[in-house]
C-alpha angles and dihedrals in degrees: 000000000000092000089054089052088048095052093046091049091047093048092049093048093044091052091049094049095041103040113012116124092213090066094043098097093053100033110103116245095237113118087239092072088055099046111098089203095056095041089044092060093054092041087054097056090040090056092044091054091050098040090105088067097058138058094210093086137355126198129172115262103248131128089240092058090046093054094043093048091048092053092047092048090050098049095041095045090048094048096044091048089052091051099039123047140156091285098048129257113007103231093181090079087061091056097258106127098186117043 
């Protein structure tokens, strides 16, 4: 269950950092700061680093866990951001062009 909470937290934080309007004035214009895969990786190690301060998920502090959780965060944040958008579920990825 902890991994599900981790993935959902990573996705939420990645969405806020990548797409929120409130951060638009301070977000650098470089494409890296709009990429959910790139931001998701860094969100993953950040959440791993602060996991001792939450009861939602608990992971051992090791470099291996930091790397693996960063990769999990990056991949799931990207996939979820491709599936869910501002208009709801993106049906174009499922092969339906006009929904």
